[in-house]
C-alpha positions in Angstrom: -8.1 84.1 21.4 -9.0 84.2 17.7 -12.0 82.4 16.3 -11.8 80.5 13.0 -14.6 79.4 10.6 -14.2 76.0 9.0 -16.3 75.7 5.8 -17.5 72.3 4.5 -19.3 70.9 1.6 -21.1 67.7 2.7 -23.3 66.4 0.0 -25.4 63.4 0.9 -24.6 63.7 4.7 -27.4 62.5 7.0 -28.2 64.2 10.2 -26.9 61.2 12.1 -23.6 61.5 10.3 -23.5 65.3 10.9 -24.1 64.6 14.7 -21.3 62.1 14.7 -18.9 64.6 13.0 -19.8 67.1 15.7 -19.2 64.6 18.4 -15.9 63.8 16.9 -14.9 67.5 16.7 -15.8 68.1 20.3 -13.8 65.0 21.5 -10.8 65.7 19.4 -10.6 69.3 20.6 -10.8 68.0 24.2 -8.0 65.5 23.5 -5.7 68.0 21.9 -6.3 70.5 24.7 -5.5 67.8 27.2 -2.2 67.5 25.3 -1.4 71.1 25.7 -2.7 72.1 22.2 -5.5 74.5 22.9 -8.4 74.3 20.5 -12.2 74.7 21.3 -15.1 73.7 19.2 -17.8 76.5 19.5 -20.7 75.5 17.3 -22.0 74.5 13.8 -24.4 75.9 11.4 -25.7 73.6 8.5 -27.6 74.6 5.4 -29.3 71.4 4.4 -30.5 72.6 1.0 -26.9 73.3 -0.1 -25.2 70.7 2.1 -23.0 73.5 3.3 -21.7 73.5 6.8 -19.8 76.3 8.8 -18.2 75.5 12.1 -16.5 77.8 14.6 -13.5 77.0 16.6 -11.3 79.0 19.0 -7.6 78.4 18.8 -4.3 80.3 18.7 -3.8 79.5 15.0 -5.5 78.2 11.9 -3.0 75.4 11.9 -4.3 74.1 15.2 -7.8 74.1 13.8 -6.7 72.3 10.7 -4.9 69.7 13.1 -8.2 69.1 15.0 -10.3 68.6 11.8 -7.7 66.4 10.2 -7.4 64.3 13.4 -11.2 64.0 13.7 -11.3 63.1 10.0 -13.9 65.7 9.1 -13.5 67.1 5.6 -13.2 70.9 5.0 -12.8 73.3 2.1 -11.2 76.2 4.0 -10.4 77.7 7.3 -10.5 81.4 7.7 -10.4 83.8 10.8 -13.8 85.1 11.7 -15.6 87.3 14.3 -18.2 85.6 16.5 -20.7 88.4 17.0 -23.1 86.4 19.2 -24.6 88.8 21.7 
């Protein structure tokens, strides 16, 4: 299944807020998958000095990833297909 990177600009976000957004993403993906709309949160990388965040999701389409992020109410700037090269 394809992997998508979700880019976010989150100026002023606290670590507690970032953790809350991560929990919301995980819960929303589980809810959507339970409804038959497969999407899985993989992980997040955050660059604190730039307030830049990159999250990886696995889903059949970018539209499904967009739906998950919009449902979780987590802002994003773009969604692009990516390769997760974790060994």
